[in-house]
N, CA, C and O of each residue as an XYZ file, in Angstrom:
808
protein
N     109.515     82.400     77.273
C     108.153     81.889     77.344
C     108.141     80.394     77.041
O     108.673     79.962     76.018
N     107.534     79.602     77.931
C     107.473     78.165     77.736
C     106.357     77.792     76.768
O     105.277     78.382     76.780
N     106.640     76.808     75.939
C     105.663     76.318     74.982
C     105.295     74.896     75.362
O     106.170     74.046     75.529
N     104.016     74.638     75.498
C     103.582     73.297     75.881
C     103.807     72.349     74.705
O     103.285     72.564     73.611
N     104.570     71.326     74.939
C     104.826     70.356     73.882
C     103.588     69.504     73.675
O     102.829     69.264     74.614
N     103.387     69.054     72.465
C     102.210     68.248     72.182
C     102.440     67.388     70.950
O     102.941     67.858     69.929
N     102.065     66.118     71.063
C     102.043     65.246     69.903
C     100.688     64.569     69.849
O     100.080     64.297     70.884
N     100.219     64.300     68.654
C      98.981     63.565     68.465
C      99.272     62.372     67.566
O     100.256     62.371     66.826
N      98.422     61.363     67.628
C      98.630     60.167     66.816
C      98.653     60.529     65.337
O      99.568     60.142     64.611
N      97.631     61.282     64.888
C      97.554     61.669     63.485
C      98.714     62.546     63.052
O      99.269     62.370     61.968
N      99.076     63.497     63.912
C     100.178     64.402     63.594
C     101.502     63.678     63.463
O     102.274     63.944     62.541
N     101.766     62.768     64.380
C     103.023     62.004     64.343
C     103.087     61.166     63.073
O     104.116     61.149     62.397
N     102.006     60.473     62.743
C     102.012     59.591     61.579
C     102.132     60.394     60.278
O     102.883     60.010     59.381
N     101.397     61.502     60.175
C     101.477     62.315     58.945
C     102.884     62.850     58.726
O     103.444     62.710     57.638
N     103.456     63.462     59.757
C     104.798     64.028     59.589
C     105.841     62.936     59.473
O     106.815     63.074     58.732
N     105.637     61.848     60.205
C     106.592     60.745     60.159
C     106.707     60.141     58.770
O     107.803     59.804     58.322
N     105.563     60.003     58.084
C     105.587     59.468     56.717
C     106.390     60.395     55.808
O     107.188     59.936     54.991
N     106.174     61.703     55.958
C     106.908     62.666     55.129
C     108.406     62.611     55.374
O     109.193     62.619     54.427
N     108.804     62.556     56.639
C     110.235     62.497     56.981
C     110.854     61.209     56.455
O     111.950     61.217     55.895
N     110.141     60.104     56.642
C     110.667     58.819     56.202
C     110.854     58.748     54.704
O     111.896     58.299     54.226
N     109.839     59.193     53.946
C     109.930     59.144     52.489
C     111.011     60.081     51.967
O     111.711     59.752     51.009
N     111.146     61.245     52.592
C     112.168     62.210     52.169
C     113.576     61.631     52.324
O     114.488     61.983     51.577
N     113.737     60.744     53.297
C     115.051     60.168     53.581
C     115.177     58.714     53.141
O     116.125     58.031     53.528
N     114.231     58.234     52.337
C     114.212     56.808     51.998
C     115.486     56.339     51.297
O     116.015     55.277     51.624
N     115.981     57.120     50.337
C     117.200     56.715     49.634
C     118.412     56.745     50.559
O     119.284     55.880     50.475
N     118.465     57.741     51.441
C     119.565     57.830     52.393
C     119.543     56.658     53.366
O     120.587     56.101     53.708
N     118.340     56.289     53.810
C     118.209     55.161     54.732
C     118.606     53.858     54.056
O     119.224     52.993     54.677
N     118.249     53.717     52.774
C     118.661     52.537     52.022
C     120.181     52.494     51.898
O     120.793     51.441     52.072
N     120.786     53.641     51.598
C     122.242     53.715     51.490
C     122.927     53.387     52.801
O     123.924     52.666     52.822
N     122.391     53.918     53.907
C     122.966     53.643     55.223
C     122.879     52.158     55.553
O     123.814     51.579     56.106
N     121.750     51.550     55.212
C     121.576     50.119     55.474
C     122.560     49.282     54.661
O     123.130     48.320     55.175
N     122.759     49.645     53.393
C     123.714     48.921     52.555
C     125.135     49.065     53.088
O     125.891     48.094     53.107
N     125.506     50.277     53.522
C     126.837     50.493     54.102
C     127.013     49.679     55.369
O     128.087     49.133     55.621
N     125.954     49.598     56.168
C     126.005     48.800     57.395
C     126.211     47.321     57.072
O     127.006     46.646     57.727
N     125.499     46.819     56.066
C     125.630     45.409     55.682
C     127.027     45.107     55.134
O     127.571     44.027     55.360
N     127.597     46.069     54.416
C     128.930     45.880     53.844
C     130.002     45.837     54.928
O     130.976     45.092     54.818
N     129.818     46.637     55.973
C     130.862     46.772     57.010
C     130.574     45.971     58.276
O     131.334     46.055     59.241
N     129.489     45.196     58.289
C     129.080     44.503     59.509
C     130.129     43.500     59.986
O     130.154     43.144     61.164
N     130.993     43.044     59.080
C     131.990     42.030     59.443
C     133.271     42.644     60.009
O     134.148     41.912     60.466
N     133.393     43.964     59.987
C     134.627     44.623     60.439
C     134.559     44.856     61.955
O     133.724     45.635     62.415
N     135.427     44.191     62.741
C     135.378     44.340     64.205
C     135.542     45.801     64.645
O     136.234     46.585     63.995
N     134.915     46.136     65.722
C     134.937     47.464     66.339
C     134.124     48.465     65.520
O     133.221     49.111     66.051
N     134.438     48.595     64.240
C     133.659     49.502     63.389
C     132.197     49.076     63.353
O     131.295     49.913     63.349
N     131.970     47.742     63.326
C     130.597     47.259     63.209
C     129.744     47.577     64.433
O     128.524     47.697     64.329
N     130.386     47.714     65.594
C     129.622     48.082     66.793
C     129.101     49.507     66.655
O     127.939     49.786     66.948
N     129.977     50.404     66.205
C     129.569     51.797     66.033
C     128.484     51.958     64.982
O     127.530     52.708     65.185
N     128.622     51.257     63.855
C     127.620     51.380     62.796
C     126.288     50.755     63.221
O     125.224     51.239     62.835
N     126.345     49.692     64.009
C     125.111     49.069     64.484
C     124.386     49.982     65.458
O     123.163     50.107     65.405
N     125.139     50.621     66.349
C     124.532     51.593     67.263
C     123.895     52.721     66.460
O     122.791     53.167     66.774
N     124.594     53.180     65.425
C     124.068     54.262     64.581
C     122.754     53.858     63.924
O     121.813     54.651     63.872
N     122.687     52.630     63.424
C     121.476     52.149     62.761
C     120.297     52.126     63.727
O     119.173     52.452     63.346
N     120.551     51.740     64.980
C     119.460     51.651     65.958
C     119.006     53.024     66.439
O     117.945     53.150     67.051
N     119.800     54.042     66.167
C     119.444     55.385     66.640
C     119.202     56.350     65.465
O     119.409     57.555     65.603
N     118.773     55.830     64.337
C     118.487     56.641     63.147
C     117.535     57.811     63.430
O     117.740     58.898     62.889
N     116.487     57.619     64.272
C     115.575     58.751     64.522
C     116.259     60.009     65.048
O     115.731     61.106     64.869
N     117.418     59.880     65.690
C     118.148     61.075     66.144
C     118.477     61.960     64.939
O     118.216     63.163     64.946
N     119.049     61.345     63.915
C     119.433     62.094     62.717
C     118.206     62.613     61.975
O     118.197     63.745     61.492
N     117.176     61.784     61.887
C     115.966     62.198     61.182
C     115.272     63.367     61.881
O     114.623     64.186     61.231
N     115.409     63.441     63.200
C     114.728     64.486     63.967
C     115.287     65.876     63.705
O     114.674     66.869     64.098
N     116.441     65.966     63.049
C     117.083     67.255     62.815
C     116.494     68.009     61.626
O     116.841     69.166     61.384
N     115.598     67.345     60.881
C     114.856     68.034     59.827
C     115.531     68.125     58.484
O     114.961     68.694     57.554
N     116.726     67.586     58.347
C     117.433     67.628     57.067
C     117.504     66.223     56.473
O     117.318     65.229     57.175
N     117.773     66.158     55.179
C     118.009     64.863     54.546
C     119.355     64.353     55.037
O     120.375     65.025     54.889
N     119.353     63.167     55.619
C     120.574     62.657     56.235
C     121.532     62.117     55.180
O     121.127     61.787     54.065
N     122.806     62.032     55.549
C     123.807     61.405     54.695
C     123.951     59.941     55.110
O     124.016     59.652     56.305
N     124.001     59.015     54.159
C     124.143     57.603     54.509
C     125.398     57.311     55.325
O     125.442     56.333     56.071
N     126.419     58.158     55.186
C     127.690     57.926     55.883
C     127.657     58.342     57.352
O     128.665     58.233     58.050
N     126.493     58.822     57.828
C     126.425     59.233     59.236
C     126.704     58.059     60.167
O     127.102     58.260     61.315
N     126.500     56.839     59.686
C     126.697     55.667     60.552
C     128.155     55.484     60.960
O     128.450     54.726     61.884
N     129.071     56.174     60.275
C     130.486     56.063     60.621
C     130.931     57.132     61.612
O     132.122     57.257     61.896
N     129.981     57.906     62.141
C     130.313     58.952     63.097
C     131.021     58.413     64.328
O     130.639     57.374     64.867
N     132.058     59.124     64.772
C     132.869     58.661     65.907
C     132.074     58.602     67.202
O     132.402     57.824     68.098
N     131.024     59.427     67.309
C     130.271     59.471     68.564
C     129.604     58.141     68.878
O     129.375     57.823     70.045
N     129.290     57.364     67.850
C     128.626     56.088     68.085
C     129.581     55.076     68.709
O     129.157     54.195     69.457
N     130.868     55.201     68.400
C     131.863     54.349     69.055
C     132.271     54.927     70.400
O     132.621     54.185     71.318
N     132.227     56.238     70.519
C     132.613     56.900     71.760
C     131.734     56.465     72.922
O     132.222     56.271     74.035
N     130.437     56.310     72.666
C     129.495     55.959     73.725
C     129.161     54.459     73.749
O     128.099     54.056     74.224
N     130.075     53.655     73.236
C     129.850     52.221     73.161
C     129.569     51.616     74.537
O     128.611     50.862     74.708
N     130.412     51.954     75.514
C     130.250     51.417     76.864
C     128.942     51.851     77.491
O     128.228     51.039     78.080
N     128.624     53.140     77.365
C     127.382     53.662     77.923
C     126.164     53.031     77.249
O     125.151     52.770     77.899
N     126.271     52.790     75.944
C     125.161     52.190     75.190
C     124.828     50.806     75.742
O     123.670     50.514     76.039
N     125.850     49.951     75.880
C     125.610     48.594     76.379
C     125.215     48.602     77.854
O     124.447     47.752     78.305
N     125.743     49.562     78.595
C     125.343     49.716     79.996
C     123.855     50.038     80.090
O     123.138     49.472     80.915
N     123.401     50.949     79.238
C     121.985     51.326     79.220
C     121.105     50.138     78.827
O     120.072     49.898     79.451
N     121.509     49.399     77.799
C     120.746     48.222     77.374
C     120.635     47.230     78.528
O     119.572     46.655     78.761
N     121.737     47.034     79.246
C     121.728     46.114     80.379
C     120.787     46.565     81.484
O     120.038     45.758     82.033
N     120.821     47.851     81.811
C     119.935     48.387     82.840
C     118.466     48.213     82.459
O     117.631     47.869     83.295
N     118.167     48.455     81.189
C     116.793     48.333     80.732
C     116.314     46.879     80.789
O     115.203     46.601     81.240
N     117.157     45.963     80.332
C     116.760     44.553     80.317
C     116.578     43.994     81.721
O     115.701     43.162     81.954
N     117.411     44.452     82.660
C     117.296     43.957     84.035
C     115.967     44.327     84.673
O     115.501     43.646     85.586
N     115.364     45.392     84.202
C     114.063     45.814     84.736
C     112.893     45.305     83.904
O     111.866     44.895     84.445
N     113.057     45.334     82.595
C     111.943     45.012     81.707
C     111.623     43.520     81.693
O     110.453     43.138     81.717
N     112.658     42.668     81.653
C     112.411     41.219     81.583
C     111.654     40.703     82.798
O     110.658     40.001     82.624
N     112.084     41.021     84.044
C     111.285     40.576     85.198
C     109.871     41.163     85.193
O     108.922     40.501     85.614
N     109.734     42.394     84.721
C     108.410     43.022     84.678
C     107.483     42.276     83.726
O     106.292     42.131     84.004
N     108.024     41.802     82.600
C     107.204     41.033     81.665
C     106.814     39.673     82.246
O     105.736     39.153     81.957
N     107.697     39.104     83.064
C     107.420     37.788     83.641
C     106.302     37.846     84.673
O     105.524     36.900     84.799
N     106.217     38.946     85.410
C     105.271     39.017     86.509
C     104.180     40.080     86.345
O     103.094     39.943     86.907
N     104.460     41.122     85.588
C     103.512     42.237     85.475
C     103.531     42.751     84.043
O     104.240     43.710     83.739
N     102.763     42.127     83.168
C     102.849     42.415     81.733
C     102.499     43.872     81.423
O     103.236     44.548     80.706
N     101.386     44.350     81.957
C     100.961     45.721     81.655
C     101.962     46.754     82.168
O     102.334     47.658     81.420
N     102.417     46.647     83.438
C     103.455     47.600     83.871
C     104.721     47.525     83.024
O     105.417     48.525     82.848
N     105.014     46.338     82.502
C     106.202     46.197     81.661
C     106.076     47.039     80.399
O     107.038     47.683     79.981
N     104.888     47.036     79.789
C     104.669     47.861     78.601
C     104.786     49.349     78.933
O     105.291     50.135     78.132
N     104.320     49.720     80.111
C     104.436     51.113     80.551
C     105.907     51.497     80.675
O     106.315     52.580     80.255
N     106.706     50.586     81.264
C     108.140     50.840     81.418
C     108.814     50.966     80.055
O     109.638     51.854     79.841
N     108.457     50.072     79.139
C     109.047     50.108     77.794
C     108.775     51.450     77.116
O     109.675     52.037     76.515
N     107.544     51.931     77.211
C     107.208     53.224     76.607
C     107.920     54.363     77.344
O     108.419     55.300     76.720
N     107.960     54.274     78.665
C     108.620     55.321     79.461
C     110.082     55.479     79.085
O     110.613     56.590     79.068
N     110.725     54.368     78.786
C     112.161     54.385     78.475
C     112.451     54.330     76.987
O     113.602     54.149     76.591
N     111.430     54.483     76.157
C     111.597     54.312     74.715
C     112.518     55.342     74.067
O     113.038     55.103     72.976
N     112.725     56.477     74.719
C     113.590     57.521     74.162
C     114.984     57.511     74.774
O     115.833     58.315     74.389
N     115.227     56.616     75.716
C     116.467     56.648     76.492
C     117.715     56.487     75.630
O     118.696     57.206     75.820
N     117.687     55.550     74.684
C     118.864     55.321     73.838
C     119.148     56.549     72.984
O     120.305     56.925     72.796
N     118.092     57.174     72.465
C     118.279     58.383     71.662
C     118.860     59.514     72.507
O     119.762     60.225     72.066
N     118.338     59.675     73.719
C     118.818     60.738     74.609
C     120.272     60.501     74.982
O     121.065     61.442     75.024
N     120.627     59.254     75.252
C     122.007     58.913     75.610
C     122.981     59.355     74.533
O     123.987     60.003     74.822
N     122.679     59.001     73.290
C     123.588     59.311     72.184
C     123.535     60.767     71.766
O     124.555     61.343     71.386
N     122.354     61.368     71.833
C     122.178     62.737     71.343
C     122.606     63.779     72.364
O     123.218     64.786     72.009
N     122.286     63.541     73.627
C     122.572     64.524     74.676
C     123.872     64.257     75.413
O     124.392     65.142     76.092
N     124.406     63.036     75.287
C     125.661     62.705     75.951
C     125.555     62.587     77.459
O     126.525     62.859     78.167
N     124.383     62.182     77.972
C     124.195     62.032     79.417
C     124.525     60.601     79.832
O     124.793     59.753     78.981
N     124.507     60.334     81.126
C     124.787     58.997     81.635
C     123.589     58.082     81.367
O     122.482     58.572     81.143
N     123.794     56.762     81.385
C     122.676     55.834     81.171
C     121.515     56.054     82.140
O     120.354     56.028     81.731
N     121.818     56.270     83.408
C     120.741     56.473     84.385
C     119.996     57.776     84.120
O     118.773     57.826     84.246
N     120.721     58.833     83.754
C     120.078     60.104     83.428
C     119.221     59.983     82.163
O     118.168     60.611     82.056
N     119.682     59.172     81.210
C     118.910     58.968     79.980
C     117.562     58.322     80.295
O     116.543     58.687     79.709
N     117.558     57.366     81.217
C     116.307     56.708     81.624
C     115.375     57.701     82.312
O     114.172     57.724     82.051
N     115.945     58.519     83.193
C     115.149     59.511     83.918
C     114.554     60.533     82.954
O     113.369     60.857     83.037
N     115.380     61.039     82.041
C     114.903     62.043     81.088
C     113.851     61.473     80.142
O     112.897     62.164     79.785
N     114.022     60.217     79.734
C     113.035     59.576     78.868
C     111.703     59.424     79.589
O     110.646     59.660     79.005
N     111.754     59.032     80.850
C     110.538     58.877     81.646
C     109.800     60.207     81.772
O     108.575     60.258     81.663
N     110.549     61.278     82.003
C     109.941     62.602     82.126
C     109.379     63.074     80.789
O     108.296     63.658     80.735
N     110.121     62.817     79.709
C     109.698     63.289     78.386
C     108.412     62.610     77.917
O     107.582     63.236     77.258
N     108.251     61.342     78.253
C     107.072     60.602     77.786
C     105.882     60.746     78.721
O     104.795     60.256     78.413
N     106.066     61.407     79.855
C     104.973     61.564     80.815
C     103.817     62.356     80.182
O     104.011     63.452     79.657
N     102.639     61.785     80.244
C     101.478     62.436     79.650
C     101.251     62.083     78.186
O     100.246     62.485     77.599
N     102.185     61.327     77.590
C     102.089     60.993     76.170
C     102.213     59.500     75.900
O     102.371     59.085     74.751
N     102.142     58.702     76.942
C     102.316     57.257     76.762
C     101.224     56.652     75.889
O     101.505     55.793     75.054
N      99.971     57.096     76.076
C      98.888     56.566     75.250
C      99.077     56.943     73.790
O      98.812     56.139     72.896
N      99.533     58.157     73.550
C      99.773     58.598     72.170
C     100.840     57.728     71.513
O     100.664     57.260     70.389
N     101.951     57.516     72.227
C     103.036     56.684     71.705
C     102.543     55.261     71.478
O     102.868     54.630     70.473
N     101.748     54.762     72.434
C     101.215     53.406     72.324
C     100.371     53.248     71.059
O     100.540     52.277     70.321
N      99.469     54.190     70.805
C      98.587     54.065     69.646
C      99.340     54.250     68.324
O      98.986     53.627     67.323
N     100.367     55.092     68.310
C     101.200     55.211     67.109
C     101.847     53.860     66.814
O     101.816     53.379     65.682
N     102.435     53.253     67.853
C     103.093     51.949     67.685
C     102.088     50.869     67.304
O     102.392     49.995     66.493
N     100.894     50.926     67.884
C      99.862     49.930     67.587
C      99.433     50.015     66.125
O      99.300     48.988     65.458
N      99.216     51.219     65.626
C      98.818     51.397     64.229
C      99.906     50.884     63.285
O      99.614     50.201     62.303
N     101.169     51.220     63.593
C     102.280     50.749     62.765
C     102.371     49.227     62.793
O     102.672     48.594     61.781
N     102.108     48.645     63.968
C     102.158     47.182     64.101
C     101.049     46.521     63.289
O     101.291     45.525     62.608
N      99.840     47.064     63.355
C      98.707     46.499     62.610
C      98.964     46.559     61.107
O      98.725     45.586     60.391
N      99.451     47.707     60.634
C      99.764     47.844     59.208
C     100.853     46.849     58.812
O     100.793     46.251     57.738
N     101.848     46.676     59.683
C     102.921     45.721     59.419
C     102.375     44.304     59.287
O     102.780     43.564     58.390
N     101.463     43.926     60.171
C     100.865     42.582     60.113
C     100.069     42.384     58.833
O     100.113     41.313     58.227
N      99.347     43.407     58.425
C      98.551     43.321     57.191
C      99.467     43.114     55.987
O      99.176     42.299     55.112
N     100.575     43.854     55.949
C     101.491     43.738     54.819
C     102.197     42.381     54.813
O     102.406     41.792     53.753
N     102.564     41.889     55.996
C     103.177     40.565     56.069
C     102.199     39.489     55.610
O     102.590     38.529     54.945
N     100.938     39.650     55.962
C      99.890     38.726     55.535
C      99.765     38.760     54.012
O      99.599     37.722     53.371
N      99.845     39.960     53.443
C      99.764     40.107     51.988
C     100.960     39.451     51.301
O     100.824     38.881     50.219
N     102.142     39.534     51.937
C     103.339     38.915     51.367
C     103.159     37.407     51.211
O     103.676     36.804     50.271
N     102.432     36.814     52.129
C     102.240     35.364     52.114
C     101.165     34.947     51.118
O     101.308     33.934     50.432
N     100.098     35.719     51.038
C      98.921     35.291     50.279
C      98.818     35.828     48.860
O      98.247     35.174     47.988
N      99.365     37.014     48.623
C      99.172     37.647     47.310
C     100.282     37.204     46.359
O     101.458     37.328     46.702
N      99.943     36.690     45.175
C     100.959     36.161     44.259
C     101.687     37.231     43.450
O     101.119     38.265     43.100
N     102.947     36.958     43.163
C     103.775     37.673     42.205
C     103.749     39.196     42.310
O     104.367     39.758     43.214
N     103.051     39.868     41.409
C     103.048     41.339     41.386
C     102.570     41.885     42.721
O     103.083     42.894     43.205
N     101.582     41.213     43.319
C     101.075     41.634     44.615
C     102.140     41.551     45.687
O     102.201     42.397     46.580
N     102.975     40.540     45.602
C     104.059     40.387     46.577
C     105.067     41.523     46.425
O     105.525     42.095     47.414
N     105.407     41.844     45.175
C     106.342     42.947     44.933
C     105.783     44.248     45.492
O     106.506     45.015     46.128
N     104.514     44.498     45.260
C     103.874     45.707     45.781
C     103.882     45.705     47.305
O     104.135     46.736     47.928
N     103.606     44.556     47.904
C     103.593     44.456     49.358
C     104.985     44.715     49.937
O     105.117     45.351     50.983
N     106.023     44.219     49.254
C     107.401     44.454     49.716
C     107.725     45.943     49.674
O     108.307     46.483     50.615
N     107.346     46.609     48.579
C     107.583     48.047     48.446
C     106.854     48.808     49.559
O     107.422     49.701     50.188
N     105.592     48.441     49.792
C     104.814     49.099     50.840
C     105.409     48.834     52.214
O     105.361     49.697     53.091
N     105.968     47.646     52.403
C     106.586     47.318     53.690
C     107.826     48.177     53.922
O     108.074     48.630     55.039
N     108.602     48.399     52.862
C     109.772     49.274     52.978
C     109.341     50.704     53.298
O     109.979     51.397     54.090
N     108.245     51.134     52.667
C     107.698     52.465     52.969
C     107.278     52.539     54.429
O     107.485     53.555     55.092
N     106.689     51.459     54.924
C     106.273     51.417     56.322
C     107.476     51.538     57.257
O     107.408     52.240     58.266
N     108.566     50.863     56.928
C     109.761     50.902     57.779
C     110.310     52.315     57.874
O     110.580     52.804     58.971
N     110.480     52.987     56.713
C     111.046     54.342     56.747
C     110.063     55.316     57.397
O     110.476     56.270     58.056
N     108.768     55.077     57.213
C     107.764     55.931     57.849
C     107.774     55.747     59.364
O     107.606     56.709     60.113
N     107.973     54.509     59.811
C     108.053     54.234     61.245
C     109.230     54.965     61.869
O     109.105     55.546     62.947
N     110.370     54.938     61.194
C     111.544     55.664     61.688
C     111.255     57.161     61.747
O     111.680     57.848     62.675
N     110.528     57.658     60.748
C     110.132     59.062     60.750
C     109.228     59.395     61.921
O     109.357     60.458     62.529
N     108.308     58.487     62.242
C     107.398     58.701     63.385
C     108.180     58.765     64.694
O     107.921     59.624     65.538
N     109.136     57.852     64.858
C     109.949     57.874     66.075
C     110.765     59.162     66.155
O     111.002     59.690     67.242
N     111.193     59.663     64.996
C     111.952     60.917     64.969
C     111.083     62.081     65.431
O     111.548     62.943     66.177
N     109.826     62.114     64.995
C     108.904     63.180     65.403
C     108.657     63.110     66.907
O     108.699     64.130     67.594
N     108.401     61.918     67.411
C     108.163     61.748     68.848
C     109.372     62.207     69.645
O     109.238     62.938     70.626
N     110.549     61.779     69.220
C     111.776     62.164     69.937
C     111.984     63.673     69.900
O     112.263     64.288     70.929
N     111.851     64.265     68.728
C     112.074     65.710     68.579
C     111.126     66.524     69.440
O     111.542     67.443     70.145
N     109.854     66.179     69.376
C     108.857     66.980     70.073
C     108.899     66.804     71.592
O     108.623     67.751     72.328
N     109.238     65.623     72.062
C     109.188     65.371     73.503
C     110.507     65.651     74.218
O     110.588     65.524     75.440
N     111.531     66.027     73.471
C     112.814     66.328     74.126
C     113.265     67.761     73.876
O     114.438     68.086     74.059
N     112.341     68.617     73.460
C     112.695     70.021     73.276
C     112.998     70.635     74.635
O     112.231     70.476     75.584
N     114.122     71.335     74.720
C     114.567     71.911     75.994
C     113.672     73.018     76.502
O     113.549     73.229     77.708
N     113.042     73.729     75.567
C     112.305     74.915     75.980
C     110.842     74.654     76.271
O     110.058     75.599     76.367
N     110.455     73.402     76.414
C     109.047     73.107     76.597
C     108.689     72.848     78.046
O     109.545     72.537     78.874
N     107.409     72.984     78.330
C     106.912     72.723     79.671
C     106.195     71.389     79.693
O     105.683     70.968     78.656
N     106.133     70.701     80.832
C     105.488     69.402     80.895
C     104.007     69.456     80.634
O     103.358     70.469     80.891
N     103.466     68.356     80.120
C     102.028     68.273     79.845
C     101.254     68.143     81.136
O     101.772     67.676     82.150
N     100.007     68.564     81.082
C      99.140     68.448     82.270
C      98.728     67.004     82.452
O      97.999     66.683     83.391
């Protein structure tokens, strides 16, 4: 029996905050490990790819281990990863130069492609196709989730500049909470829109 997949702005943000906070210490540990090893050739490419695809691990519903960034799969798909980035940039940059609104549509359509590439092990072109299909019918939802996160980010950055001392410390803490919550939101979107057993939205 097929189950219609569904995400809502409120649902994504509520669950995303919970996932992010639950994994906040692990994410901090992973970031510190990445900073420590960023100077090591070859290894740093794999750990950087891992950092950019954190929502894959978060989408699995468990508290992640900070050492996941050393997983061999991130180095295994190094060529495919850069190939995918190149394909995306070749389309997105010209679209922004001439057609701003369609460019944003393309960005949202392909927003899951990197996660699909690493998680499903498909080709770069298939990752783009699957991402486009997965986000069909949910682009506005994804857009508003990103817009809300962006607005909150701007408010906190504004507070960092204007609020003195203790206020700045509080704003920094809240900004870190926002970052981990944002990663949690992307994990929810990825998990819900790439379930194999679901049917497309109307």
